[in-house]
C-alpha positions as CSV (number, residue, x, y, z in Angstrom):
1,M,11.8,-32.1,-15.3
2,T,15.4,-31.3,-16.1
3,P,17.2,-30.9,-19.5
4,P,17.1,-34.2,-21.4
5,R,20.2,-36.4,-20.9
6,T,21.9,-37.8,-24.0
7,G,25.3,-39.0,-22.7
8,K,27.0,-35.8,-23.7
9,I,26.3,-32.1,-24.1
10,P,24.0,-31.6,-27.1
11,Y,25.7,-29.7,-29.8
12,G,24.2,-28.2,-32.9
13,G,21.6,-25.5,-33.5
14,D,18.7,-24.0,-35.4
15,Y,18.3,-25.7,-38.8
16,N,15.9,-24.5,-41.4
17,P,16.3,-26.9,-44.4
18,E,12.9,-25.9,-45.8
19,Q,14.6,-22.8,-47.1
20,W,16.9,-24.9,-49.3
21,P,16.4,-27.4,-52.0
22,E,16.2,-30.9,-50.7
23,A,19.1,-31.9,-52.8
24,V,21.5,-30.2,-50.4
25,W,20.2,-31.9,-47.3
26,D,22.6,-34.8,-47.6
27,D,25.5,-32.4,-47.9
28,D,24.3,-30.6,-44.7
29,H,24.2,-33.8,-42.7
30,R,27.6,-34.9,-44.0
31,L,29.0,-31.6,-42.7
32,F,27.1,-31.9,-39.5
33,T,28.8,-35.2,-38.9
34,Q,32.2,-33.6,-39.6
35,A,31.4,-30.9,-37.1
36,R,30.2,-33.4,-34.4
37,V,26.7,-31.9,-34.5
38,D,24.2,-34.2,-32.9
39,T,21.2,-32.0,-32.1
40,L,19.0,-29.8,-34.4
41,T,16.3,-27.4,-33.5
42,V,13.8,-27.5,-36.4
43,G,10.5,-25.8,-37.3
44,V,10.8,-22.6,-35.3
45,F,9.0,-20.4,-37.9
46,S,7.1,-23.2,-39.7
47,W,3.5,-22.3,-39.1
48,S,2.8,-21.2,-42.7
49,L,4.6,-24.4,-43.9
50,T,2.7,-26.9,-41.7
51,Q,-0.6,-25.0,-41.9
52,P,-0.8,-23.2,-45.2
53,A,-4.5,-22.5,-44.8
54,E,-7.0,-22.5,-42.0
55,D,-8.4,-26.0,-42.8
56,V,-5.2,-27.4,-44.4
57,H,-2.3,-29.1,-42.6
58,D,0.7,-30.4,-44.4
59,F,3.5,-32.0,-42.4
60,S,5.2,-33.7,-45.4
61,V,8.3,-31.4,-45.4
62,L,8.6,-31.5,-41.6
63,D,8.3,-35.3,-41.8
64,R,11.2,-35.5,-44.2
65,I,13.3,-33.1,-42.1
66,V,12.8,-35.1,-38.9
67,E,13.2,-38.4,-40.6
68,H,16.4,-37.2,-42.4
69,A,17.9,-36.1,-39.0
70,A,16.9,-39.5,-37.4
71,A,18.5,-41.4,-40.2
72,E,21.7,-39.6,-39.5
73,G,21.6,-40.4,-35.8
74,R,20.7,-36.8,-34.7
75,R,18.2,-35.7,-32.1
76,V,15.6,-33.0,-32.7
77,C,14.4,-30.2,-30.5
78,L,11.0,-29.8,-32.3
79,A,9.5,-26.3,-32.4
80,T,5.8,-25.7,-32.5
81,G,6.3,-23.0,-35.3
82,T,4.0,-20.5,-33.6
83,A,6.5,-17.7,-33.1
84,A,4.9,-15.6,-35.9
85,L,1.5,-15.5,-37.5
86,P,0.9,-17.0,-40.9
87,P,-0.5,-14.5,-43.4
88,W,-3.8,-16.3,-43.8
89,L,-4.6,-16.1,-40.1
90,A,-3.9,-12.3,-40.0
91,R,-6.1,-11.7,-43.0
92,A,-9.0,-14.0,-41.9
93,H,-8.9,-12.7,-38.3
94,P,-7.5,-9.1,-38.2
95,E,-8.0,-9.0,-34.4
96,V,-4.9,-11.3,-34.0
97,N,-2.7,-8.5,-35.1
98,R,-1.2,-6.3,-32.4
99,T,-2.1,-2.7,-31.6
100,D,1.0,-0.7,-30.8
101,F,1.8,1.8,-28.1
102,E,0.5,4.7,-30.2
103,G,-2.8,3.0,-30.7
104,R,-2.3,1.7,-34.3
105,R,-3.7,-1.7,-35.3
106,H,-0.9,-3.4,-37.3
107,R,-1.3,-5.2,-40.5
108,Y,0.5,-8.5,-41.2
109,G,4.3,-8.5,-41.1
110,Q,7.5,-9.1,-39.2
111,R,7.4,-11.3,-36.0
112,H,6.2,-10.8,-32.4
113,N,3.1,-9.8,-34.3
114,F,0.2,-11.5,-32.5
115,C,-2.1,-10.2,-29.8
116,P,-1.6,-12.4,-26.7
117,S,-5.2,-11.8,-25.6
118,S,-6.7,-13.0,-28.9
119,P,-8.7,-16.2,-28.4
120,V,-8.4,-16.9,-32.1
121,Y,-4.6,-16.8,-31.9
122,K,-4.4,-18.9,-28.7
123,T,-6.8,-21.5,-30.0
124,A,-5.1,-21.8,-33.4
125,A,-1.6,-21.9,-31.9
126,A,-2.6,-24.5,-29.3
127,A,-4.3,-26.6,-32.0
128,L,-1.2,-26.7,-34.1
129,A,1.0,-27.6,-31.1
130,G,-1.4,-30.4,-30.3
131,R,-1.3,-31.8,-33.9
132,L,2.5,-31.7,-33.8
133,A,2.6,-33.5,-30.5
134,E,0.1,-36.1,-31.6
135,R,2.2,-36.8,-34.7
136,Y,5.7,-36.8,-33.2
137,A,5.3,-37.7,-29.6
138,D,6.7,-41.2,-30.0
139,H,9.3,-40.3,-32.6
140,P,12.7,-41.7,-31.6
141,A,14.5,-38.5,-32.7
142,L,12.4,-36.2,-30.4
143,L,14.6,-34.8,-27.7
144,A,12.6,-31.7,-26.5
145,W,9.8,-29.4,-27.4
146,H,10.5,-25.7,-28.2
147,I,7.4,-23.6,-27.9
148,G,7.2,-20.2,-29.7
149,N,10.4,-18.2,-30.0
150,E,11.8,-15.3,-28.0
151,Y,8.5,-14.1,-26.6
152,G,8.2,-10.4,-26.3
153,G,6.4,-7.1,-27.0
154,A,3.1,-5.8,-25.9
155,C,-0.4,-5.1,-27.3
156,Y,-2.7,-2.3,-26.5
157,C,-5.9,-3.3,-28.3
158,D,-9.4,-3.6,-26.9
159,L,-9.0,-7.3,-26.3
160,C,-6.0,-6.6,-24.1
161,A,-7.9,-3.8,-22.3
162,V,-10.6,-6.3,-21.4
163,A,-8.0,-8.9,-20.4
164,F,-6.1,-6.3,-18.4
165,R,-9.2,-5.4,-16.4
166,G,-9.9,-9.1,-15.6
167,W,-6.3,-9.5,-14.5
168,L,-6.6,-6.5,-12.2
169,R,-9.8,-7.8,-10.6
170,E,-8.0,-11.1,-9.8
171,R,-4.9,-9.3,-8.5
172,H,-6.5,-6.5,-6.5
173,G,-10.0,-7.9,-5.7
174,G,-11.9,-4.6,-5.7
175,L,-11.6,-1.1,-7.0
176,D,-10.9,0.3,-3.5
177,A,-7.9,-1.9,-3.2
178,L,-6.8,-0.9,-6.7
179,N,-7.2,2.8,-6.1
180,D,-5.1,2.5,-3.0
181,A,-2.4,0.5,-4.7
182,W,-2.1,3.0,-7.6
183,W,-2.6,6.0,-5.3
184,T,-5.2,7.4,-7.6
185,T,-6.2,10.3,-5.4
186,F,-3.3,12.0,-7.2
187,W,-4.5,14.0,-10.2
188,S,-8.1,13.0,-9.7
189,H,-7.6,9.5,-11.1
190,R,-9.9,7.6,-8.7
191,Y,-11.7,4.8,-10.7
192,T,-15.3,4.0,-9.9
193,D,-15.9,1.4,-12.7
194,W,-13.6,-1.2,-14.1
195,D,-14.4,-0.2,-17.6
196,E,-12.8,3.2,-17.0
197,I,-9.4,1.6,-16.9
198,E,-7.3,1.7,-20.1
199,P,-3.9,0.1,-20.8
200,P,-1.2,2.7,-20.2
201,S,0.0,3.9,-23.6
202,A,1.0,7.0,-25.5
203,L,-2.8,7.8,-25.6
204,T,-3.3,7.7,-21.9
205,E,-0.6,8.0,-19.1
206,H,2.6,8.0,-21.1
207,W,4.7,10.7,-22.8
208,R,8.0,10.4,-24.6
209,G,7.8,6.7,-24.8
210,P,7.0,3.7,-22.6
211,D,9.4,4.7,-19.8
212,H,7.8,8.1,-19.1
213,T,4.5,7.5,-17.2
214,A,2.5,9.7,-14.9
215,F,1.2,6.7,-12.9
216,Q,3.8,4.2,-12.1
217,G,1.3,1.8,-10.5
218,I,-0.8,1.2,-13.6
219,T,2.3,0.9,-15.8
220,L,3.9,-1.5,-13.4
221,D,0.8,-3.7,-13.4
222,F,0.6,-3.6,-17.2
223,L,4.1,-4.9,-17.4
224,R,3.2,-7.7,-15.1
225,F,0.0,-8.4,-17.0
226,T,1.9,-8.6,-20.3
227,T,4.3,-11.1,-18.8
228,D,1.3,-13.2,-17.7
229,A,-0.6,-12.8,-21.0
230,L,2.3,-14.1,-23.0
231,L,2.9,-16.8,-20.5
232,G,-0.7,-17.8,-21.0
233,C,0.0,-18.4,-24.7
234,F,2.9,-20.6,-23.9
235,L,0.9,-22.6,-21.3
236,A,-1.9,-23.1,-23.8
237,E,0.5,-24.8,-26.2
238,K,2.2,-26.7,-23.4
239,E,-1.1,-28.1,-22.3
240,A,-1.9,-29.2,-25.9
241,I,1.5,-30.9,-26.1
242,R,1.1,-32.7,-22.8
243,A,-2.2,-34.2,-23.9
244,H,-0.2,-36.4,-26.3
245,C,3.3,-36.2,-25.0
246,P,3.5,-36.2,-21.2
247,D,7.2,-36.9,-20.7
248,T,9.3,-35.0,-23.2
249,P,10.7,-31.8,-21.7
250,V,9.3,-28.5,-22.8
251,T,11.1,-25.1,-23.0
252,T,11.1,-21.8,-24.8
253,N,14.1,-19.6,-25.6
254,F,14.6,-16.6,-23.3
255,M,16.8,-13.6,-24.0
256,G,18.9,-13.2,-20.8
257,M,18.4,-9.8,-19.2
258,Y,15.3,-9.0,-21.2
259,R,13.4,-6.1,-19.7
260,P,9.9,-6.6,-21.0
261,L,9.2,-10.0,-19.4
262,D,9.7,-11.2,-15.9
263,Y,11.3,-14.6,-16.5
264,H,11.0,-15.5,-12.8
265,R,7.2,-15.7,-13.4
266,W,7.8,-18.1,-16.3
267,A,10.4,-20.3,-14.7
268,P,8.1,-22.7,-12.8
269,H,6.3,-23.6,-16.0
270,L,9.4,-24.6,-18.0
271,D,10.9,-28.0,-17.7
272,F,14.3,-26.5,-18.3
273,A,15.4,-22.9,-19.0
274,S,17.0,-22.0,-22.4
275,W,18.2,-18.8,-23.8
276,D,19.8,-16.9,-26.8
277,N,23.1,-15.3,-26.1
278,Y,23.7,-12.1,-28.2
279,P,25.6,-9.8,-25.9
280,P,26.1,-6.1,-26.7
281,L,29.0,-5.4,-29.0
282,D,31.2,-3.7,-26.4
283,A,30.2,-6.1,-23.5
284,P,32.9,-7.4,-21.2
285,P,33.0,-11.2,-20.6
286,T,31.1,-10.8,-17.4
287,W,28.0,-9.5,-19.2
288,P,27.1,-12.8,-20.9
289,A,28.3,-14.6,-17.7
290,L,25.7,-12.6,-15.7
291,A,23.0,-13.7,-18.1
292,H,24.1,-17.3,-18.0
293,D,23.9,-17.2,-14.2
294,L,20.5,-15.5,-14.3
295,M,19.2,-18.3,-16.6
296,R,20.7,-21.0,-14.2
297,G,19.0,-19.3,-11.3
298,L,15.6,-19.5,-12.9
299,K,15.3,-23.2,-12.0
300,D,17.0,-23.1,-8.6
301,G,20.5,-23.8,-10.1
302,A,19.5,-26.5,-12.5
303,P,21.4,-26.6,-15.8
304,F,20.1,-24.7,-18.8
305,W,20.4,-24.8,-22.5
306,L,22.3,-22.3,-24.6
307,M,19.7,-22.4,-27.4
308,E,21.2,-19.8,-29.7
309,Q,24.5,-17.9,-30.3
310,T,26.1,-16.7,-33.5
311,P,29.1,-18.7,-34.7
312,S,30.5,-15.6,-36.3
313,T,28.5,-12.4,-36.6
314,T,25.0,-11.0,-36.1
315,A,23.1,-9.1,-38.7
316,S,20.6,-7.0,-36.8
317,R,22.8,-4.2,-35.5
318,D,24.1,-1.0,-37.2
319,V,27.6,-2.6,-37.2
320,N,28.1,-6.3,-37.0
321,P,31.7,-7.3,-36.2
322,L,33.1,-10.8,-36.6
323,K,34.1,-13.0,-33.8
324,R,37.8,-13.2,-33.6
325,P,39.7,-16.5,-33.8
326,G,39.1,-18.4,-30.6
327,E,36.1,-16.4,-29.5
328,L,33.5,-19.0,-30.7
329,R,35.2,-21.7,-28.6
330,L,35.6,-19.4,-25.6
331,A,31.9,-18.4,-25.7
332,G,30.8,-22.1,-25.8
333,W,33.0,-23.1,-22.9
334,Q,31.9,-20.0,-20.9
335,A,28.3,-21.2,-21.2
336,V,29.2,-24.7,-20.0
337,A,31.2,-23.3,-17.2
338,H,28.2,-21.4,-15.9
339,G,25.8,-24.3,-16.2
340,A,24.8,-25.0,-19.8
341,D,24.0,-28.6,-20.6
342,A,23.7,-27.8,-24.4
343,V,25.6,-25.6,-26.8
344,L,23.6,-24.6,-29.9
345,Y,23.9,-22.0,-32.6
346,F,21.8,-19.9,-34.8
347,Q,22.0,-20.7,-37.6
348,M,23.2,-24.0,-38.9
349,R,23.0,-23.0,-42.6
350,A,22.8,-19.4,-43.7
351,S,19.4,-18.1,-44.8
352,R,19.3,-17.3,-48.5
353,G,17.1,-14.2,-48.3
354,A,15.5,-11.7,-46.0
355,C,17.0,-9.9,-43.0
356,E,19.1,-12.8,-41.7
357,K,21.0,-13.7,-44.9
358,Y,24.1,-12.0,-43.5
359,H,23.7,-13.5,-40.0
360,G,26.5,-15.9,-39.2
361,A,26.1,-19.6,-39.8
362,V,28.0,-22.8,-39.3
363,I,27.5,-23.5,-43.0
364,G,27.6,-20.5,-45.4
365,H,25.8,-20.1,-48.6
366,G,28.6,-21.9,-50.4
367,G,28.1,-25.1,-48.3
368,R,31.8,-25.4,-47.6
369,A,33.7,-27.1,-44.8
370,D,37.0,-25.4,-45.3
371,T,36.1,-22.1,-43.6
372,R,37.6,-20.8,-40.4
373,V,34.1,-20.7,-38.7
374,F,33.3,-24.3,-39.7
375,R,36.7,-25.5,-38.5
376,E,36.3,-23.8,-35.1
377,V,32.8,-25.3,-34.7
378,S,34.2,-28.7,-35.5
379,E,37.1,-28.3,-33.0
380,L,34.7,-27.3,-30.2
381,G,32.5,-30.3,-31.1
382,M,35.5,-32.6,-30.7
383,E,36.3,-31.1,-27.3
384,L,32.7,-31.5,-26.1
385,E,33.0,-35.2,-27.1
386,L,36.1,-35.4,-24.9
387,L,34.1,-33.9,-22.0
388,G,31.4,-36.5,-22.5
389,D,28.9,-36.5,-19.7
390,A,31.2,-35.2,-17.0
391,A,29.4,-31.9,-16.7
392,L,25.8,-33.0,-17.4
393,G,23.6,-32.2,-14.5
394,A,26.4,-30.5,-12.6
395,R,25.6,-27.5,-10.4
396,T,27.4,-24.4,-9.2
397,P,28.4,-24.4,-5.5
398,A,28.0,-20.7,-5.0
399,R,28.2,-19.0,-1.6
400,V,27.3,-15.6,-3.1
401,A,23.9,-14.6,-4.2
402,L,22.9,-11.6,-6.2
403,L,19.2,-10.5,-6.1
404,F,17.7,-9.8,-9.5
405,D,14.2,-8.4,-9.5
406,W,12.2,-7.4,-12.6
407,D,9.8,-5.4,-10.5
408,S,12.6,-3.2,-9.1
409,W,14.0,-2.9,-12.7
410,W,10.7,-1.7,-14.0
411,A,9.9,0.6,-11.1
412,L,13.3,2.3,-11.2
413,E,13.3,3.0,-14.9
414,I,9.7,4.3,-15.1
415,S,10.1,6.5,-12.1
416,D,10.1,10.3,-12.2
417,G,13.2,11.2,-10.2
418,P,15.7,11.2,-8.9
419,T,17.4,10.5,-12.3
420,R,16.5,9.1,-15.7
421,L,20.1,8.2,-16.3
422,L,20.2,5.2,-14.1
423,R,20.1,1.8,-15.7
424,Y,19.3,-1.2,-13.6
425,Q,21.3,-3.7,-15.6
426,E,24.5,-1.6,-15.4
427,Q,24.3,-1.3,-11.6
428,V,23.6,-5.0,-11.2
429,H,26.5,-5.8,-13.6
430,A,28.9,-3.6,-11.7
431,Y,28.5,-5.6,-8.5
432,Y,28.3,-8.9,-10.3
433,R,31.5,-8.2,-12.2
434,A,33.3,-7.2,-9.0
435,A,32.4,-10.5,-7.4
436,R,33.2,-12.6,-10.4
437,E,36.6,-10.9,-11.1
438,A,37.4,-11.5,-7.4
439,G,37.0,-15.2,-8.1
440,A,33.6,-15.9,-6.5
441,D,30.9,-18.1,-8.1
442,V,27.6,-16.2,-8.0
443,D,24.0,-17.4,-8.1
444,I,21.6,-14.9,-9.6
445,V,18.3,-15.4,-7.7
446,P,14.9,-13.9,-7.4
447,V,13.9,-12.0,-4.2
448,T,11.7,-15.0,-3.2
449,A,14.7,-17.4,-3.2
450,D,15.8,-19.3,-0.1
451,L,18.9,-17.4,1.1
452,S,20.0,-19.8,3.8
453,A,22.8,-21.3,1.7
454,Y,24.6,-18.0,1.1
455,D,27.3,-16.2,3.1
456,V,27.0,-13.0,1.0
457,V,23.9,-11.5,-0.5
458,L,24.4,-8.6,-3.0
459,A,21.3,-6.5,-3.5
460,P,22.2,-3.6,-5.8
461,V,19.4,-1.0,-6.4
462,L,16.9,-3.2,-4.6
463,H,14.3,-0.4,-5.2
464,M,11.2,-2.5,-4.2
465,V,11.1,-4.6,-1.0
466,K,8.2,-7.1,-1.1
467,G,6.8,-9.6,1.4
468,D,9.2,-10.9,4.0
469,L,12.4,-10.1,2.1
470,A,13.7,-7.7,4.7
471,T,13.3,-10.3,7.4
472,R,15.1,-13.0,5.4
473,L,17.9,-10.6,4.7
474,E,18.2,-9.8,8.4
475,A,18.4,-13.6,9.0
476,V,21.4,-13.8,6.6
477,A,23.3,-11.2,8.6
478,A,22.1,-12.5,12.0
479,R,23.8,-15.9,11.4
480,G,27.0,-14.3,10.3
481,G,26.5,-13.5,6.7
482,T,26.9,-10.1,4.9
483,V,24.2,-8.3,3.0
484,L,25.1,-5.4,0.7
485,A,22.5,-2.9,-0.6
486,T,23.0,0.3,-2.5
487,F,21.4,3.7,-3.1
488,L,17.7,3.7,-4.1
489,S,17.1,0.5,-2.3
490,G,14.2,0.0,0.1
491,R,12.2,2.9,-1.4
492,V,8.9,1.4,-2.4
493,D,6.5,-1.5,-1.7
494,E,5.1,-4.0,-4.3
495,H,2.8,-1.3,-5.7
496,D,5.5,1.3,-6.1
497,R,4.3,3.3,-3.2
498,A,6.8,5.0,-0.9
499,F,6.9,3.5,2.6
500,L,5.0,5.7,5.0
501,L,6.2,6.5,8.6
502,S,9.5,4.7,7.7
503,D,12.9,6.2,7.1
504,V,14.7,5.4,3.9
505,P,15.8,2.7,3.2
506,G,12.4,1.5,4.5
507,P,12.3,-2.1,5.7
508,L,16.1,-2.3,5.2
509,A,16.9,0.5,7.6
510,P,17.3,-1.7,10.7
511,L,19.7,-4.0,8.9
512,M,21.7,-1.2,7.4
513,G,21.7,1.0,10.5
514,I,21.2,4.2,8.6
515,R,18.7,6.9,7.7
516,V,18.5,8.8,4.4
517,D,16.6,12.1,4.3
518,E,18.0,13.7,1.2
519,W,19.5,12.7,-2.1
520,D,21.3,14.7,-4.8
521,A,21.3,13.8,-8.6
522,R,23.7,15.2,-11.1
523,P,24.5,14.8,-14.8
524,A,26.5,11.8,-15.9
525,D,29.6,13.9,-16.4
526,T,29.6,15.1,-12.8
527,A,31.9,13.0,-10.6
528,H,32.2,13.5,-6.8
529,P,35.3,12.0,-5.2
530,V,34.8,9.5,-2.4
531,V,37.5,8.1,-0.1
532,L,37.1,4.5,1.0
533,H,38.9,4.1,4.3
534,G,41.1,1.1,4.9
535,S,40.7,-2.0,6.9
536,K,41.2,-0.1,10.2
537,N,38.3,2.3,9.3
538,E,40.3,5.5,9.6
539,A,38.3,8.6,10.2
540,P,37.6,10.8,7.2
541,D,40.4,13.3,7.9
542,E,42.9,10.4,7.7
543,D,42.3,9.7,4.1
544,E,46.0,9.9,3.1
545,T,46.7,6.6,4.9
546,P,48.1,3.8,2.7
547,D,44.9,1.8,3.1
548,A,42.6,4.5,1.8
549,V,41.2,4.2,-1.8
550,R,40.2,7.2,-3.8
551,T,37.3,6.7,-6.2
552,D,34.6,8.7,-8.0
553,A,30.9,8.5,-7.7
554,R,28.1,9.6,-10.1
555,L,24.4,10.0,-10.8
556,V,22.9,9.8,-7.3
557,F,24.4,10.9,-4.0
558,E,22.4,10.0,-0.9
559,I,23.1,11.9,2.3
560,V,23.4,9.2,5.0
561,L,22.8,9.7,8.7
562,P,24.3,6.7,10.6
563,R,22.0,5.1,13.1
564,G,24.4,2.5,14.4
565,A,26.4,2.0,11.2
566,E,30.0,3.1,10.9
567,P,31.4,5.0,7.9
568,V,33.6,3.0,5.5
569,G,33.8,5.7,2.8
570,T,33.0,9.4,2.8
571,Y,32.2,12.1,0.2
572,T,34.8,14.8,-0.2
573,A,32.9,17.3,-2.3
574,D,29.8,19.5,-2.1
575,F,28.0,20.5,1.0
576,Y,27.8,16.8,2.1
577,A,31.6,16.4,2.1
578,G,32.6,14.4,5.2
579,T,29.3,12.5,5.4
580,P,29.2,8.7,4.8
581,A,29.1,7.4,1.2
582,V,29.6,3.7,2.3
583,T,28.6,2.3,5.7
584,R,28.9,-1.0,7.6
585,H,26.6,-2.0,10.3
586,A,27.1,-4.9,12.7
587,F,23.9,-7.0,12.8
588,G,23.9,-10.2,14.9
589,A,27.0,-12.1,14.0
590,G,27.1,-10.5,10.5
591,E,27.0,-7.2,8.7
592,G,24.9,-4.9,6.6
593,W,26.7,-2.8,4.1
594,Y,25.2,0.2,2.3
595,V,26.6,2.0,-0.7
596,A,24.9,5.4,-1.0
597,T,26.1,6.4,-4.5
598,A,27.1,4.9,-7.9
599,L,30.7,4.2,-7.3
600,D,33.1,3.8,-10.2
601,R,34.6,0.4,-11.0
602,T,37.5,0.9,-8.5
603,G,35.1,1.8,-5.8
604,V,32.7,-1.1,-6.4
605,D,35.7,-3.6,-6.6
606,S,37.1,-2.3,-3.3
607,V,33.9,-2.6,-1.4
608,V,32.9,-6.0,-2.8
609,R,36.3,-7.5,-2.2
610,R,36.2,-6.4,1.4
611,V,32.9,-8.1,1.8
612,L,34.1,-11.3,0.1
613,A,37.4,-11.3,2.1
614,R,35.4,-11.5,5.3
615,H,34.1,-14.9,4.2
616,D,37.4,-16.1,2.5
617,L,35.8,-15.9,-0.9
618,I,38.6,-14.2,-2.9
619,G,39.8,-16.5,-5.6
620,P,43.3,-17.5,-6.6
621,Y,43.3,-15.3,-9.7
622,A,41.7,-12.2,-8.3
623,D,44.6,-10.1,-9.7
624,R,43.9,-11.5,-13.3
625,P,40.6,-9.9,-14.5
626,D,41.0,-11.6,-17.9
627,V,41.1,-15.0,-16.3
628,E,37.6,-16.3,-15.6
629,T,37.1,-19.2,-13.2
630,A,34.0,-21.2,-12.5
631,T,33.2,-24.4,-10.6
632,R,30.6,-27.1,-11.2
633,V,29.9,-30.1,-9.1
634,A,28.7,-33.2,-10.9
635,P,25.9,-35.4,-9.4
636,D,28.6,-37.9,-8.2
637,G,30.4,-35.1,-6.3
638,T,33.2,-34.6,-8.8
639,R,34.3,-31.0,-8.9
640,L,35.1,-29.5,-12.3
641,H,37.1,-26.3,-12.4
642,F,36.8,-24.2,-15.5
643,L,39.6,-21.7,-16.4
644,L,39.0,-19.3,-19.3
645,N,41.5,-16.8,-20.6
646,H,39.7,-13.9,-22.3
647,A,42.9,-12.2,-23.3
648,P,44.5,-12.4,-26.8
649,E,47.8,-13.4,-25.2
650,P,48.8,-16.3,-23.0
651,A,47.9,-16.4,-19.3
652,R,50.7,-17.8,-17.1
653,L,49.2,-19.0,-13.8
654,T,49.9,-21.2,-10.9
655,A,47.5,-24.1,-10.7
656,H,45.1,-23.8,-7.7
657,V,43.9,-27.5,-7.8
658,T,45.3,-30.9,-8.6
659,G,43.6,-32.9,-11.2
660,T,43.3,-33.7,-14.9
661,D,42.6,-31.3,-17.7
662,L,39.8,-33.1,-19.5
663,L,40.5,-31.4,-22.8
664,T,44.2,-32.4,-23.0
665,G,44.4,-35.4,-20.7
666,R,47.3,-33.7,-18.9
667,R,47.8,-33.9,-15.2
668,V,47.7,-30.6,-13.3
669,E,49.5,-30.2,-10.0
670,R,48.5,-27.6,-7.5
671,G,51.3,-25.0,-7.2
672,A,52.8,-25.9,-10.5
673,P,52.9,-23.6,-13.5
674,L,49.8,-23.6,-15.7
675,V,49.6,-21.8,-19.0
676,L,46.4,-21.0,-20.9
677,D,46.7,-20.2,-24.6
678,P,45.4,-16.9,-25.9
679,R,41.6,-17.2,-25.4
680,G,42.4,-20.7,-24.0
681,V,40.4,-23.0,-21.8
682,A,41.1,-25.7,-19.3
683,V,38.6,-28.0,-17.6
684,V,40.3,-29.5,-14.6
685,R,38.6,-32.5,-12.9
686,A,39.8,-32.3,-9.3
687,Q,41.4,-35.3,-7.7
């Protein structure tokens, strides 16, 4: 299945009218109409409302909410309400409460509070989902199903220990295979009975928190197990829904680059991907763009839903700044530019109490329409109506792929050595930002993806190389493409074991044409200069040529021995001064590039642009980092070109296509002046 089609991009958000007197519901819908809101997500945390006791179900309030929405012509994304336990369930069945990393069984409270291995929880949640599906399957307002909410966290109880052992039996088959995978001859850890295995926690293999483990193999498998355990909860509810409602699309809301869960393992089981966009406070525009593209890549490039974003401010951080004028609109259009087929907010009306009463909302506590936030929401709603169905189902014609791998992320950050300062997201973002600011559309894909459509494959810190990935990367280069890998790539297999009888970077070595015997790690404030030689590949002692780029490197410094590769950049400090820091290796009709250190932004930009230039992938506004471009191709072949100005001042450009700006109706001529307002947007339909 794909996202539901409604004739236009669904617009609205998470609505919780049960928190308010029914007397204000009419006012809410009047304001929704004014804001062009046509879609509401309801019931996300409604378990204690719809099932106030074990043998009691009461859908009367939810009935009125759904009927009220339908009467106003709005569609509903109906949540199962199982995102948090109701108090009665936690009291009647204490085993549904989670046990934390330190071994403490929790009492009722907060959310993400259920044990994913609890049969009581799974049975009760699936039963509620089934009752809801039976009741609302044929309701004309039903647009999609929303199961759970922002799944996450882990449990370390005895139920999870038993489930983990069962998961391990299925994965490894026998204890001999498991002992080999985990390399348990180290520290006398060889297991002779399945019951000897405990979940890795502060009481077993970990110290100083979840990222410090003595045995990477068991911790890596427990992360995989947790992903599958929570997925099992989702699937139990989905199965219950499908028994009564076989055709309405089902989703759950992801959280972008969320470390605890491997969303690639979830993706096949969702009818469409959706996610909640709350980027870090200091994040550049390319950070949420990366997460959008990751969500799009979960379903092989199919459109996703932006399920949540704040219209104004968050409430969960130490400091919660307000979105500046124009930023709400820009964030919505950025999502659409990267593949969103819905733009929704959390929350539609502000919560009256508890920890989200200061979280931003379309409608504040006063219920007013004359606020700046409401006005901006309304204006974006009008623009989405102008867009109509032009972007629905449209895909991104990217020729650049970036490999994103949760296994590599986990393995890198739980590893002892060479540095604990490395952050997978930051390295991935560095190469993504360089490609996007150079004007290239980028698909974020799993390591299992078909790479045959791409001219360039970026593989930053591809620590773990699994299956036939190395062979498929070689095929990209052999047919003329370019593959770029970086330091700490090709180090371990799927069990986090170093490759034996193989030079670093392991299976990637033939493609990269190098060997790495040693690596140096330094504190974050230690920078070693690197010279990137120009297009003529000057020798290291000619680094004063006009084409040379001076840059700095940090964290890890691999000492590279070329085995067919040629230096593109060299270190100029420490005992490895003069050795390659960046190499290029001819492979078939293409190339393999290797970056042996964490270059700064100037260095990453320089390397990535040289790779993109080889394939004529530098965009027309590559000298304007505040101007974001993206392309979507509609099912009928129409190309939509999105231009977004992230600067607080006008962007004066030269149009790169001829067409019509769908937001203004104005004709755009290629080569003519084109001005984007401060934080302005244009959506040009090419002609």
